[in-house]
C-alpha positions, -999 to +999 in steps of 0.1 A: -226+393-457-199+403-432-187+442-427-157+451-405-144+490-400-108+491-389-090+522-381-055+519-396-021+541-385+008+547-410+039+539-387+067+543-418+064+562-449+040+548-471+053+548-510+020+535-528+004+549-558-010+546-596+006+550-627+021+581-615+042+573-589+053+609-581+023+606-564+010+587-530-025+577-524-040+547-506-055+522-532-082+493-525-070+476-556-034+474-541-048+462-506-069+435-518-035+423-540-017+420-506-047+400-487-040+381-515-004+378-511-010+370-474-038+343-479-016+324-502+012+326-470-010+313-446-021+281-469-009+250-458+022+240-478+015+207-483-017+218-502+004+245-528+026+217-533+001+191-542-013+222-568+021+224-585+024+190-590-013+186-606-009+213-624+025+196-639+002+166-647-026+184-660-002+204-685+014+169-695-022+154-704-032+185-716-063+182-686-078+219-680-089+209-642-084+238-617-072+226-585-095+233-554-073+255-538-070+276-569-108+272-571-110+288-536-085+315-539-105+326-570-139+320-550-127+346-523-105+369-545-120+366-582-102+357-612-102+360-647-105+323-656-132+305-668-159+301-641-141+329-617-163+355-610-161+385-591-141+389-558-160+383-525-137+406-506-147+443-513-126+472-495-131+509-492-110+533-478-121+562-457-104+594-456-103+602-416-079+634-422-060+647-450-025+627-452+008+647-451+024+632-483+060+648-490+091+632-509+108+616-480+147+608-480+167+596-450+190+620-437+221+620-437+232+603-405+204+576-412+222+554-432+200+524-426+172+543-436+187+551-468+204+517-474+167+500-470+146+529-489+171+526-519+155+535-547+124+555-531+138+571-497+173+578-510+190+614-522+183+610-556+148+598-547+116+620-556+088+599-547+061+611-528+050+594-498+023+590-469+038+604-441+038+583-404+008+593-382-019+592-411-052+571-399-079+560-425-105+533-415-105+504-444-141+492-445-143+452-457-170+436-470-175+395-469-200+388-494-208+347-494-177+334-481-182+307-451-167+316-414-135+294-422-130+319-453-138+348-435-112+337-408-085+334-433-092+365-451-090+385-414-055+362-405-043+376-438-051+413-430-033+406-394-001+393-410+002+422-434-003+444-403+025+428-381+050+410-403+046+433-436+034+463-451+021+483-480+038+495-508+071+502-520+101+488-499+074+470-478+092+443-472+125+468-462+102+480-433+085+509-456+046+512-456+045+496-420+008+496-409-011+491-376-046+487-368-054+508-337-069+479-321-034+459-324-016+488-305-002+468-276+005+479-245+044+467-244+065+447-262+060+413-247+022+417-258+031+420-289+055+391-289+028+369-271+003+382-300+030+371-325+034+337-313-003+325-306-014+336-339+013+318-362+015+288-341-027+289-349-014+290-385+011+265-385-011+239-368-036+238-400-006+224-418+008+186-420+040+202-432+074+179-426+097+207-428+105+213-466+105+249-483+072+253-500+073+270-539+065+304-531+062+325-498+043+308-471+046+307-434+061+269-421+079+255-396+110+270-413+095+303-404+113+324-381+105+356-363+129+378-343+120+410-327+145+437-317+141+464-283+119+491-287+132+527-296+112+560-291+109+562-327+101+548-356+133+567-378+153+554-349+134+515-350+138+514-389+173+525-391+186+505-367+178+471-390+194+491-422+226+495-403+225+459-390+219+446-425+241+471-441+267+462-417+265+422-424+259+424-460+286+455-466+308+460-436+311+492-412+323+517-439+335+538-410+306+533-386+309+516-354+308+484-358+275+464-346+276+428-363+304+408-380+302+407-419+309+373-426+342+362-443+322+343-475+308+378-476+347+395-480+362+364-502+323+367-526+332+404-531+368+399-544+355+374-565+330+393-585+355+422-589+380+399-604+354+388-625+348+425-636+380+435-643+395+400-658+366+379-662+373+351-641+343+337-631+339+333-589+347+298-579+318+299-553+281+310-555+276+346-541+257+343-511+243+379-508+221+367-538+198+353-514+189+384-500+173+391-531+176+393-568+187+416-587+219+416-565+240+444-581+279+454-569+297+486-579+331+488-573+341+530-567+378+524-574+375+506-608+341+524-616+330+488-628+291+472-621+281+439-618+248+429-621+231+394-606+206+379-619+195+338-629+185+321-658+166+285-661+171+266-696+181+301-711+150+321-699+162+350-675+148+351-642+152+389-634+137+394-599+134+370-566+121+385-538+137+388-505+126+358-479+134+388-447+103+407-444+114+437-418+077+454-400+076+484-374+051+479-350+037+505-328+031+503-293+008+523-270+039+539-251+046+555-282+077+531-286+083+514-320+096+476-324+116+464-352+098+427-363+123+406-386+101+380-403+123+349-421+095+333-444+116+310-465+104+291-498+126+275-528+153+303-536+147+291-578+136+265-595+153+237-597+183+235-623+182+274-623+219+293-623+227+325-611+241+349-642+269+377-633+270+403-662+296+429-668+310+448-694+295+424-717+310+393-699+284+366-686+293+341-662+274+316-649+275+297-614+255+277-590+230+288-565+238+294-530+232+258-514+208+269-483+197+300-464+226+296-438+238+335-445+206+347-436+199+329-401+233+337-390+223+373-397+193+363-375+212+352-348+236+376-348+214+404-341+224+420-311+195+421-282+167+401-304+145+379-289+128+348-311+093+342-311+093+317-335 
């Protein structure tokens, strides 16, 4: 059995809890679920694609053979299926101090934070968060795993603490945590660490550049790093302002990034649908940032919700392919890390569905991730890692 002890630090407000979401607590089961997600993300995408094809073939033939990659995942993390035993990854959390827990709300002048924290950190929310600065220890026991399997689990943990986060709105920069051993001296050290690790992960793959069926690190993955700020709030707010201005316009703020004309046209067409039932001529490009995507028009007090549908079955959620992480440096500087980890947006033959006032309208899917790539390229003072 291999045992590891890692001291961790909360960098941005962390919204994690049990059934009572008015409370905040670190949960080993949630952390294990995140490790499982990132473990899948570092598997070679051609292997995952072959799994999807084999699963379809098995269903067609009535064959109940389990693909090898599924067996491997179940061996490491456990499963409820036949011959899938208990997890060989055991996580224990040790409190090193009492956390500061409060209902965090972004300040009025932090429009970027309140935008990114919609639903958990806006003025209407009472969600409790574990506040930045809290340190805790994660004890990980790896039982009966091969050295390569142990390495994959540790790579998954590394991805979680360099590209992602924990808890609600973690893809939007909340719940960023860092292992204290990975608090680098400078932005350049962080850049080098990310480049070396992700290059090594991608070298495991024979990927030819296509999009995988679900989130996985491939040749299409892109990582951008912005200049450090002297507080996590400034770092997170900066990313939120850029993203909100790109998607919604400046709304009276000093312009830092230009909103695309396609997004302006999209707003006009969706408003026409809400008012007169006219179906948009073009697929709404902002849906690529995640579903459901909602619109609200103040002047007419009308709402429009965008979801998806496949052969009559609703698809109510598609998580964003953008991951925002705030990484603390030794100099108490905070670096925004923005990762684009694309997969197929939705299954083949899916359509977007706009709903408003009892009306429905179907449109094709946006043709590519170009709007997101344009956002990344237009971010000022950014450095491309991959």
